N, C-alpha and C positions, 0 to 999 in steps of 0.2 A: 294569343289572335288566331281566327278563325280563315279556312281559305274556301271559296265556292269554286266548284266545278257543273255549268249548267250543260245539260247535254242534248242535242243534237240529232232527233234521230232518224233524218233523213238525207236521202243520198238518190241521186240519177240514178244511180245504177249499184248491186253490189256488189263490188269484185270478186273476180273469184278467188282470190289468194287472202280475202279480205273478212275473220274470226266474227265481228262486230257484228249483234244485231240490227240489222237497220229498214224501215222503211224505204222502199223503188218509190221512187218518182210520184210523190208524196200531192195531191189535190191543194190547192188554198183552202177549202175548205178544210182538211184535215190537219194544217196547219197552224189552222186558224182554233184549231179546235186548241191542237197544243199550245197554244202560248196563253189565255186562257187559263187553262190546268195551270200552267205552269206558273203565271202572278199568281194564282189560289194556291201554290203551293210556297212562295213566298212568305205570301201573308200567311201561311198557316203557322213558320218558326216565330214568326212577330214576338208571341210570349216569349218563345226562349233564349232568340239571339240578339235581342232588344239595344239598337245600338253595337252589339257586337263592335270587335273592329276587327275589319278585314285586311290580308297581306293580300290577297292573290284573287283575282277573279276570270274563272277560265272557261270560254267556250268551245267544246267540241266533241269527238266519238261520231258522228257524221261530217258532213257536209254546212258546217253553219250559215255560210257567205250563199245556201238557198235562201236560209230566211233575211226578209231585207232588211239590209241597214234599221228604218228608221225603226221596227220590232227592235234588234238586238239593241238599239239606243233604248226602247222604251223599257226594257227589262235590267238593263246597268241604273237604268235613274232611278226601278220599285226598289233596287238595291240597294240607291243610296240613301231612300224613306225609311228603308228598313234598318239598316244595320250602319255601321262607321264607317264611312269608304275615303276619309277622310287620307287615312295613307296607306291606301295602296299602296303597293310597292309593280306593280305590272297586271294587266288587259293583257291577255291572250285570244288567240282565233287560232281555229284550222282550216286554213280554205283548200278547199279542189283548185285547182288552177286557171279551169275553163265556165262559163266562157268566156275570153278576155276579158269586154268592155265591163260583164258585168261581175269580173272581183275586181278588178278595179277601180269603180265605183263607190265600191261596198268596204274595200283597203281605205282611201283618200278620205271618204263621209266619217269613218269610225276615226281615224288617225286625226280630224280637224276638232269632231264629239269631241274626243277627250287628251289634248292636252293638258291641259292640267297635272294626268297621271306621270310621270318621270319614264314609265316604258309602258310602248303601245305592240305587243308581238303579235306578226302571224307565222303564220306556220305552214308553208306550202305543199302539200302535197306531190312532186314533180315525178318518183318513182324510180324511173328510167327513163332514160336520152336514145335506145336504141330501138324501130318501129315495130320490128315485129316485136317485143315484148309488149308493146305500150296497146296495139293492136290486140293482140290476144288476151291483155289484162285490159280489156274495156274501158280502157281510158281512150276517149276523144280528142286526141290530137297527135299529130307528129313531133319528130327532134326537130326540125326546121320551123315550126309553128314555136316550139316550147323558148328556143335559143329568143324567136319576136317577143315572145313573155315575158322573159326575164331580160329582156333588155328594157321594155317599156313601163318596168317597176320604178326603175332608175330614177326617172322623171314621179317619181312620187312619194318618193323615202325623205323620214323627215326628220328633224333632231332625235326625238323622244321615240321613232319608231326602231323595232329589231325585228326582224326578218330572220326566218331562219329556214330553209330548207329540205324536205324527208326525201330520201333515197333509199333501196332497197337492190341488196342481191335476191336477183329472184331464181338463182337456181335451178333456169332452165333454159334449155336451148331446142336449138332447131337444126337439123342435121345438116342441111342444105349449108348451114351457117360455116365461113372458113375461121373463123375468128376462134381461138379459144376461151376469151372470156363474153358472153353472150348481151354484157350491155355494153363493154367498149370495141364498135369498130374506131377506127381510126380518126374519123371528123370527130363523132360524140365526144374517143380519149382528150382531143386537144382541146376540144369545147370547154369541158370538166376542169382540164387541165385549167386554161387563162378565169377561166370563171371563180377556183376557186383562190389564184394569183391576186383575183381585182381586188379584195376583199371586201365586196359588197354584200354578203353575205355574213353574217354576224355570230351564225352557228349553222351547223348541222345534227342531224336525225338519219345513223346508218344502219338500217334492218335487216334480216339472214331473212330470206323466208322462211315459212314455219306450215307447213300443208294439219289442218285440223279433219278429224271424219265428216264435221258439214260442211265443211266447205268445199265449194263445185269445185272445181281442181281436184279436189283428192276424192270425189263423190266419181265422176266423170275420168280417171285414171286409173293405171296401177304405177306406185311407189315404183320408181327410176323405168318407165316402161314406154311406150311410146302411145301416144296418146290420141283416140278416136281416127287413126289416120294421116294424121296432121305430121307424123315425124317426132311428135314434142319428147323429149325423156329431161327427168327429173332429177337434179345433182343429187349426190351422195352429199353427207352434213361435209364433208372435208373440203368437195369441192368450191359449194356452198362459201364456205369460212374463207374460199381465196380467191373467191371474188370480191366478199368483204374488205379481204386485204387490200385491194388495189384500191377500191374506196377507200378506206382510212388511212394508206399509208399518203394519196395524192394530199385529203386533207389534213394530213399534222406535215405534213412538209411545209406546210406556210402555216403554223401555227399554230394551227386550233389546237384548244387544251381538252382530253381525254375527258370530262366530269361524271362522265357515269358509262355506264358497255355499248352504249347506244349514241351518244352526245358526245359532241364538240363542242368548243366557241369560243370565239377570241376573250381577250380578258376584258373580265364584267358583265359578263354576258350568256352567261348559263342558264337557262329558263329557274326559275325562280319555286314554279308549279311546278317544274320536275323534282326538287329540292323538296319541296314542302310532302310530298308523297314519300319519296326516298328516307325524309327523316323523317317521318311519324308524326309530325304533325298534327293539329286537328285542319279537319276538312268537310265541311258537308256538300254533297254531291246533290243533286234534282235532276228528276224523270225515274225515267223505266229503269230496271237496273242497278241505278249508281248506287254503291258505297260508300256511309261516311264512315269517318273515325274520329270519336274523341277521346283524351286523355280526362283522369279525373283530380289535377292538378288546375284547372280552369275552372270556376265558380258558374258554371252553366253548367256543369257535367252533371249535377243532381236536377236541374229545369230539365236535361236531354232523358233521363229515367223517368222522369215525370209522366214528360209527351209520347214515352215506349213503353207508360205502365212499367216500369221495371221498379217502382218507389221501392219494393221490398230488396234492394240493398243497401247492407247497410257500408256506410259510410269507416269503419274500420274491415270491410274484407278486404281480400285478395286481391280483387277483380276491381280493377283500377280502369278498364279499359275496356271503351264497348264500341260494335260497328255494328250497323247494321244496312240494310239493302232494303232498295223499293222494288216492289211486284217489278218481274219480264212479260206482266200482263196487261197490253192498255187498255181493257174495258174496265178490269181492276181496280191501277191505276183514275182512271178516269171518274169510278164512282165512288173515289178518295178508301181504297180499300189496296192502301200501295203497301205497308208493312206488316207482313203478318210474324207471328212469335219466331213461328223456325228462320226467322230473315234474324234474330238478331242475337250478338253472338257477347257477351260479357266474358270478356280477357284475363287468364290466370295472367300470374309473373311470366310463368312460361310460357306461355303464350306471344309473350311481349317480347321475352328476351331474344325467340328464334326469330320471330320476324323482326324484330330490330337489326339481328345477327346480318341475318342475308341481306339485308337492303342495303344495311350500311356495307358492305362489302362489294355493292354496284356501282360504289360511286368511287370519289378521289376524296371524300372526307373518313379519313382513318379509322379505327375501332382504336378510339384510343385508352378503354381500360379496358385492356381483356378477360382481367379479371371478373368482374360482372358478372361474364355470359359465361362462367367454370359450368350454373347449376344443367347446362345441356350442351354444353362442349363434350365430346368423348376425352377420356380418363388421361390417355399421352396425347392431348392438343398443343405441349406444348414442346413436347418434341416435335410434332409435328409440323409444329409451325418455323422453329432453327430449322428442322432440315428444308425446307420452301422458302428460305432464307437461305439458304448454302445452293442450291439450287436457281435460285434469282428470281422464284416465281412472286415475293414478295419483299419491304422491306420495314426491316423492324424501327422501334420511333423508343421511345422510353416506356410507354406502358402500352402498348399497343402496335398495330401496325395497317399498313395497304396492299391492295395488289399491285403490279406492276402491271406493266398499256397491254405489255405481253399475254400476262398471263391473265388477266382478268378476262379475255375472252376463254378462257378455261374454267370457271365463275364456279362452274354448274357441280363440274368434278371434283371442287376444291372446298367446296359447301359440302357437299356429300359426306367428302373424309371426315370432316373438324365436326359437326352436328352431331347426336347425338339422335335427333330424332327430326324431320322436318314437317 
């Protein structure tokens, strides 16, 4: 089976904490050109994936609700014409919660139009319930507005709807604030408790702020220093984790299960799309900078190689996995120069084992046969694993293990100690 990821590269604003490359405030003409080229790309894969069974379809990256619901529907129907979508298990959309009525219309129209799918999932980027953080993160709404938005969603949800809510531990505070944890003034904290306790949400994504050199916050500030005379201070990693821990504990208190480092879900509501990626199943990403991954166990692998002009790879080669990435340059993409030779990676078995190991450890689905990873692990890995169990870092099973919840937060350190190279 194959999963589809359709990249929507548009946002009203590029938030200062965001590391993605997006087009701000696009014109109608630009969005129309984008849609035409995206439909063309779907058609280009016709010879490779004609009627291949699709597991999930995901619209993400920027702000999909900026694209009109009717246009999203056309894209989905086009996918249904080219691929076999009879057994799609999940149709997903990322959403910015503003403007309110536009988002409600977007959600209602897509839910109504795709009742045939067992799960139509929406992930709402709430990020914070603190007015100061929202303002300085360039979010165009306030805590009272967000409360009203969340209450309004109650009337929209259908039986096959799954609603996920994104929150972030920003690790930024204003020196004039009295509260230790920036996100949680008493009223916001009380509301969040009540919201989680209501079980209206099917899942939560909880992230910790990461600042990269190209982000506006990082460009305009010094790490751990006052920002632009506005009394901003960026916390260190321990303090950011403290705020994340507040979020995590409230969510887990009401029995949302942690199924991945940053994701928590009610029983049976974890994102199928997330699991496809973490478990290295096949996926095709469409549009700029989009990466795809295919395993040779599927019959269309050799058609993919032909399409990518990699026909010289022997069926007996140990390079049995392939990943490629579309160009990040808009003009090249529009002129159909979307994949360069340097963007194609034929993966060896060692490459695959390294990636499979560190992705698997991010989830609640344990490494079920540690012996198959011996070629990429340090020589004394078994002694380290036994020590980790003694210290409560992980739980051992017959042939494998899974990280405990507390030590999933120390994932990077454990991976570094176990893998010979990353």
